[in-house]
N, C-alpha and C positions, 0 to 999 in steps of 0.2 A: 560772557567772552571764553571760548573756550579755547585754549592755545596748546599746540602740539608742540611736543621737548624732545629732544637727540637723543637723552636718555630711554623716553619710550620707544623712536623707532629703534634704537639698537635692540632694545630688551624684544622688540615681537620680530626682529631678526635674526636675533639669538648671536651676534656679535658684539666685538667690542670695534670691529676696524671699520671708520667713516666710511674709507674709500672702495671696500669690499662692495658697497650698497649701489646698485644703477639703475633698479627699480621698486619703485613704490606707489601701493595704491592705498587711498583714503576718502573711500565717498561715506555720505549716510553718516559722517561724524560730529555735524555741530562745528565745523573748528571755523575759529574766525582768526586765528595768526598763527602762519606757518612758517614764520621769518626763520627759525630752528635749521630749515632747509639749506641755506646757505654754508653750512659746514659740512654738505654733501656734493665735494668737490666734483663726485665721478657721476652724479647722478642724469643719465639720460631720458629716462622716462617715468610720467608723475600724473595719476590721474584721480583728480581732487575734487569731481563732482559729487552734487548735491551736498553743500557746506554753506555757509555764513559769510564767506569771503566777501571782503567789500573792497579790498586793495590786493594788489599782486607786487609791490614795493619788497616784500619781504624776498620776490624769488629772484628781483635782478641778479646777485652775485650766482645765480644758478647758470655759468656761462655753457656747459657742456649740454645743456637741458637741450631735447632731441623733440619729444612727443610730450605733448602736456593739454588736459582738458580739466576744465574749470568752468564748464557748463553747469547752469544751477546751481548759481551761488549769486549773492548781492553786491554783483560788481558795476560800478558805475564808470569805470574809466579802465584802462588797459594800461596806465600809469606802472614802469615798473617792467614789462615785457621787453622792452628794446634791453635791457641787458643781456637777454638769451640768444644770443645771435646765432646760434645754432639749430633753431627751431626750424626743424621740416613740418611739423603737426601742431594747429592749436586751432583748438578747438573749446572757446567762450559763449556759445548758444545759449540763448535763455538766462539773460540775465538783464539790465541796466543801460548797458555803455551807449553813452550817447556821440563818440569820435573811434573813428580806426584808426587816428593820424599815425599812433606808436608804432604800426606795423609796417610803415613803409619801408624801412631801413633792415627788418629781415630779409637779407638775401636770399637766405636757404629754404626760404619758406615754401612749403610745395604745396600742404591745403591748409586753406583757412576758412573755419567754418564757426559765421558771428551771426548764425537766424536769430530771430525772437529779440533783439533787442531794441534802441530805439536811436538809434543811426540814421543819420537823415542823408548821407553825403558819401560818395563813393571817393579815400583819398585816393592820389598819381599810388599806380602801381607801379611806377617806371621799373625799380630795380630788382623786383622779383620776378627774374627771368625764368627760375623755377617752379611759378608756383600755377599747377596744373588743376586744381579746383578753389571755388570760393562760391560759398553759400549766404549770402545775403538775404534768402526769404524772410519774410515778417516785421522789414523795416519801414519806417516812414520815410523810402527812397522815392524821392519824384525823376528822375534820370540817370541815365549813365554817364553822359558825359564825356569827358576825354580820358577819362580815368583808366578802359582798356587799350588804348592807343598800341603801346609797347609792349603790353604783355601777349605776346606770341606762342605763348606755351601751352596758355589755358584749354583744358579739355570739356572741362563742367563746368558750366555754371547757372546756379540759382535764384532766379529773383521773382521769385513767385509773393504772392501777397502783400505786392507792398503798393506805391501810387503812379507807377510809370505811365507815362503816355504813350512813350516814345522808342523805337529801339534806336538807339541814336547809332551815329556813321562810324564812332569807333567800332564796334562792333567786327568790321568788314578786318581788324587787324588780327583775329584772333582764330587763325588759319587751319587751327589744328581742333577748333571746336567740335566736339562728337555731343555732347547733350546740354538744352538750352531749354529751361525751364522759365515759363514767365507767365503762369496761370494766375489769376486773380489781379490783373492791374487793367487799366485805362486802353490799352492798345488798338486803336483802331485801324491801324495797317501796317504790312511790312513795307520796310525801305531796301533799295534795290541794291544796297552794300550787300542785303543778305546772299545774293548770289554768290561773294567769294567766300561763304563758309560754305565750301562741297562738300565738307566730310560730316558735316550732321546726322546723325545717325534718330537721334531722341529730342523731339520739339514738341514742348508744350504750352499753348497758347489756349489752355480753357480760359471761360468767364471771364472773357474779354469784351469787344465792342467791336469787333471785324462783321461786319453787314455785307458785302459785295464780293459774288464770287473774281471778280478781274482782281481783288486784293490779294488772292491766293494763287494766282497766277505763276507768280516768281517762283512756288516751290516746286518749278519743273528743274530748277537750276540744280535742287538738292538730290545730288544724282543717287546719294546713298540714305537716304531719309526712310529708314523704316516703323517709325512709330510716331503717327501724331495724334494729337488734342487736340480738338475745335471746339469740346463740348462746353453750351453755356455761351456761344457766339450766336450774334442773327442769323449771320452765314450758316450753321450749323442746323437752322431747322428749313432748310430749302430740301426739296424731294430731290433724288440720285445724286447728291453728295459724294455720296462712296465712291460709283461708278466714275463720276468726272475725275475725282482724285485720282483712281486707280489709273486711267488713261494718264494723266498728268505728272505722276509718280507711278512709273511700274514697279519697282522697287517695294513699293510700300504694302508693309506685314500687317500691323495692328493702325487701326483707327478707331479714336475714342473708347480705348481700351478693349477693342474688342478684333477679332480678326477679321481684317479686308472682306473674305469670300462672306463671310457670317453678314458682314453688314451691309455687305450686293445681290444676298439670298432672294427677295423678294422680287428684285427689280429682272424686265427682260429689254429689248432692244423690238421697235416695232420698223419691221421691215419697210415699209409704206413711206414712213417718213421718217423713218431711222433717228426720233426721238424715245426718248429714254420715259417709258410708261409702266404703270403699274398691272401686272396681272391682269387684278381684277377687272380693269377696265377693259380688255381683250374679252372677256367673258359678259361682260356688259352689251359689247358689242353684237357679241352672238345672236344674246337673246330678241335683241333689238331686230337682226334679221330676220329670227324664226316668226317674229308679231309680225313684220312687215309683208311675209311670206303666206300668212295664215290671211290677212286682212285681203289679201288679194284673189282669194277661194271666193267665185261666185256664187250667189245666192239664188235659191228656185223658189216660186209658190206655186202650191198645187191646186187643185180643183176645191179643196175643201179649205185654203184659205193657211194652211201650212207652210212654213220655210223650211226647206233644207238647204245644206253647203255641200255644193260637189264641186270636186274636186278634177279640172278637166282631162287630167290624165287619165284616172284611173274609170271616167267615163267615156272616153273614145274605147277604152281595153272592153267595158261591158257592150256597148256599138258594137263590136265588130265578134264578140260571141253571138251575140242573136243574130246578125247577118248569115253564121255560119251554120246555125243550127236550122232557121228557115232554107238553107241551101243543101241540106242533107238529103239524100233519094232514101223513098220509102221502105225499102228493101233495109236499109240497114236499122231501121224502128224495134227488130226482134234484139238486136245486139246492145240497144239504146239503155238496160236495165242493165246487163251484164258489164258494158261498158263502164256505166258510172258507176254498179260497185268497183270494179276496176281501176275507174280512174279517181272513186274518193279512196281505196285503197294506197293505189301510188299519191293521192295526195296527200294523204298522215303519213305517206312513206319518207314522200319529201319533205312533209312540215316535221317530221320527227330529224331527218337529215339535218334541214336547217336547221334545226335548235341545237344538236348537237353540235353544227358547227360552228353556231353562235354562244354555245359553251364553251367551244374550245378555244374560239378567239378570247371570250371571256377570259379566260384561264390564259391561256397566251397573252391578254393584255395584263393581268394581273400578275403573272408572270412577268413581264415586261416590265409593270411597275416596282416589282420584285427588285428587279436587276436595277433599274434605275434608281431605290431607294439606295440599294445597295454601294451604287456607285455615286451615289449622294455621298452619303455615311463615308466612304473613299476619299471624298473630297473633302469630306467636314475634317477626316482625320489628317488628310496632307494640311489643311488650314491651320489646324490646330498645331501640328509640328510648325508647319513657320513661323506662328505666333509664340509658342514655346521657344524654339530656336533664338527669334527675335529679343525677346522677355530674357532668355539666358546673355546672347550676347548685350544686351543692356545693363546684366544687370551683373558686373563679376563678381569672384569673391574678393572681399573686404582687404587690401591693400596698404591701408592707411599706415603708413612708418617710417620705419626710414628706409628712403630711397624709392621704393615702390610707387607707383601710380594709387591714388587714392580717389575712395566709391562717397557717393551722397549719405551724409549723416541722414539718419531717420526721421532727426527731427526735422531736418532743410529738404525733403522732399517736397 
């Protein structure tokens, strides 16, 4: 058992005045007793991360404490925390806490982080009128219930890696909700009440049991949605889901952790039936048409039994040429040799010109391709910009503390 003493604190702070100390950090000290801190009446910020604390009773007299981190300890209960009535931020993640009832009277609390504990139910948070961040991920919580019914100020809610089977109706009361994380649960459908949470920008539903496209249509009401994750759901395996979601939620920028335009890259619209198809299917159709054309070319058999394929169009041209040669006057025979040479030269010139034109066209085509590729690159840059702007929007600088809006705890994501 290792206890912290007031003399030790004063010595490290190089002072003799207990009232001069407002902030303390004692991490990775293997501390199991910090009851001496009751003497420091002006203490507002305290970091006791990575110690061996099994109780918070010693902090009960710290009535002016506003910021407290006791994550990565050996706590089984939050008893004693109810005395810290001025707390605005409490991080007690990665312990063995089984109940969160003690926080229900901390009316000034704005950020409550209790991820990776053994909490089985969410207590009523009706009195926490200023709460804007609640992280309860990695707890065996089966349902949300009515716990959030009066928490209208909440903006960020994480319940990932729990055992939640459905989003209860109390979620509709969270009118200011911006980020909702419900990954790794057993959710099968989205409730109609979700249409009231129109300010949601970041929605993580990865690794749940959502199967049908119809279960996602409710997302059309989330007009501010920019980041959506559905990885690990059966519905995410369906073709052209990104394209459909983009039509459903025009403002969507990131889908399954990728820019939405990148996810839609290999898809195009078939003009005939207006269905979403893969570009490879279009190429297959073209190849099939070429095969059918070749199959329709007639086959002729000569006297020796040899068979040849002839194209009707080229055959008609050859017949016309033979007829013209028969009707040509005898007087022109002398010029035939010269004309043949000239014609041959003309054909060579024509051939060369044609070849040059084709080469030009090919080059032009290459240039077109280059232009097309550059345009694609521009589009990619655009999409990356949009994606990065969305990430910046959804990941503001850390503001957990006195009065400011809080962000996610790293362990609670």
